[in-house]
C-alpha positions in Angstrom: 119.4 105.1 127.6 117.8 101.7 127.6 114.8 100.1 129.2 116.0 97.0 131.0 113.9 94.3 132.6 115.5 92.1 135.3 113.9 88.8 136.1 115.1 87.9 139.6 115.8 91.6 140.5 115.6 91.0 144.3 118.3 88.3 144.4 121.9 88.7 145.2 123.2 89.3 141.7 119.9 90.9 140.7 120.2 93.7 143.2 123.7 94.6 142.0 122.4 94.6 138.4 119.6 97.0 139.4 122.2 99.3 141.1 124.6 99.2 138.1 121.8 99.8 135.5 120.3 102.7 137.3 123.7 104.3 138.0 124.2 104.5 134.3 120.8 106.1 133.7 118.9 103.2 132.4 115.2 102.7 133.3 114.8 99.4 135.1 111.8 97.1 135.6 112.6 94.9 138.5 110.6 91.7 138.4 110.3 88.9 141.0 107.8 87.1 143.1 108.6 89.5 146.0 108.9 92.7 144.0 105.8 94.2 145.7 107.7 94.3 149.0 110.6 96.4 147.7 111.0 100.1 148.6 110.4 102.6 145.9 113.5 104.0 144.2 114.2 106.4 141.4 114.5 104.8 138.0 113.0 101.4 139.0 109.5 100.1 138.6 109.0 97.0 140.8 106.7 94.4 139.3 105.5 91.2 140.9 105.8 88.4 138.4 106.0 84.6 138.1 107.8 83.4 135.0 105.6 80.3 134.9 102.7 82.6 134.0 104.0 82.9 130.5 101.5 85.3 128.9 101.5 87.7 131.9 105.3 87.8 132.2 105.8 88.2 128.5 103.5 91.2 128.5 105.4 92.8 131.4 108.8 92.5 129.7 107.7 93.3 126.1 109.1 96.5 124.8 112.3 96.5 126.8 115.7 96.8 125.1 117.2 94.1 127.2 115.9 91.4 129.5 118.2 90.0 132.2 117.6 86.6 133.7 119.1 86.2 137.2 117.3 83.2 138.7 118.3 79.8 140.0 118.3 77.2 137.1 117.4 74.3 139.3 113.9 75.7 140.0 113.4 77.2 136.5 111.0 75.7 134.0 113.1 76.2 130.9 110.3 75.9 128.3 108.2 78.5 130.1 111.1 80.9 130.2 111.9 80.3 126.5 108.2 80.9 125.7 108.2 84.1 127.7 111.3 85.4 125.9 109.9 84.4 122.5 106.5 85.9 123.0 108.0 89.2 124.3 110.6 89.4 121.5 113.2 89.6 124.2 117.0 90.1 123.8 117.9 87.9 126.8 121.0 88.3 128.9 121.6 85.4 131.3 123.5 85.4 134.6 125.0 82.0 134.1 127.2 79.5 136.0 130.9 78.7 136.0 130.7 74.9 136.0 130.2 74.7 132.2 133.6 76.4 131.7 136.7 74.4 130.9 139.7 74.0 133.2 143.3 74.4 132.0 143.2 70.8 130.8 140.3 71.5 128.6 137.8 69.5 130.7 134.4 71.1 131.6 134.4 71.7 135.4 131.1 69.9 135.9 132.7 66.8 134.3 135.8 66.7 136.5 136.1 63.8 139.0 134.8 64.6 142.4 132.8 67.7 141.4 130.6 68.4 144.5 127.1 67.1 144.3 125.7 70.0 146.2 127.0 72.4 143.5 126.0 70.1 140.6 122.3 70.4 141.5 122.4 74.0 140.3 125.4 73.7 137.9 124.0 70.8 135.8 120.7 72.6 134.9 122.7 75.8 134.2 124.8 73.9 131.6 121.6 72.3 130.2 120.1 75.8 129.9 123.1 77.1 128.0 123.1 74.0 125.7 119.4 74.7 124.9 120.1 78.3 124.1 122.9 77.3 121.7 120.4 75.0 119.9 118.3 78.0 119.1 115.0 79.1 120.8 113.8 81.9 118.5 115.2 84.9 120.3 118.7 86.5 120.7 120.6 85.8 123.9 123.9 86.3 125.7 125.1 84.0 128.6 127.7 85.5 131.0 129.4 82.9 133.2 131.0 84.2 136.4 134.2 82.8 137.8 134.2 79.9 140.3 133.8 82.1 143.4 130.9 84.5 142.8 129.7 86.6 145.7 129.5 90.1 147.3 132.6 92.3 147.1 133.9 95.5 145.7 133.0 97.3 142.5 136.5 97.7 141.1 135.9 97.8 137.4 139.1 95.9 136.9 138.6 92.4 135.5 139.2 90.2 132.5 136.9 88.7 129.9 137.1 85.3 128.4 135.1 82.8 126.4 134.8 79.2 127.5 137.8 78.7 129.7 137.8 79.4 133.5 139.7 82.6 134.3 142.2 82.2 137.2 144.2 85.0 138.8 147.9 84.9 139.6 147.2 83.6 143.1 145.3 80.6 141.6 141.9 81.8 142.7 139.0 82.1 140.2 136.6 84.8 141.4 134.4 87.8 140.5 132.2 90.0 142.7 128.5 90.5 142.1 129.4 94.2 141.6 132.0 93.7 138.9 130.0 91.0 137.2 127.2 93.6 136.9 129.6 96.0 135.2 130.6 93.4 132.7 127.0 92.5 131.9 125.9 96.2 131.6 128.9 96.8 129.4 127.7 94.0 127.1 124.2 95.4 127.0 125.5 98.8 126.0 128.1 97.5 123.5 127.1 94.0 122.4 130.0 91.8 121.4 128.8 88.3 122.3 125.4 88.0 120.6 124.2 84.4 120.8 127.3 83.4 122.6 128.6 82.6 126.1 131.5 84.5 127.7 133.0 84.8 131.1 134.4 87.4 133.5 137.0 87.1 136.3 139.9 88.7 138.0 
């Protein structure tokens, strides 16, 4: 079993990732600014951390087999995060965004006419983060984009994987639950197939 650190472990996706990792027998270090208020649980060590404190955070995640980043991109200092990962020698797995995926016409969603501004404020920095990862930052990474609708739901274990194109179900909806997203990301950690790549998951 692996030692997995989760940055943003108390967030919506982060909580499901903690649940999925511990259910598989992995040892989890859950890091966030509010981690000290979390209730104790088997298999999880809660650690209060601020990724802008580069040296301290790097020391807290060093030695883990995988480090998951599950934090809003719009409030993230990219360089600090990259420095944390580099100093820690992290193998970074990123909870990404959907807007950098392409539609069926081959156009990146973020670049389509009328893309909502209130979504772009998070989607644009998410794409920038991915672009900077692709440029090389001195550590290994994997970026998993959810489908367009990403929220709480069921853990079904039934989904599809893709690369850079938005996945859409027969009913025309593009979606994935936090719970099934967590399965896909933990599957990737256990059996890596997208090293230094982005991939996507959807129904």
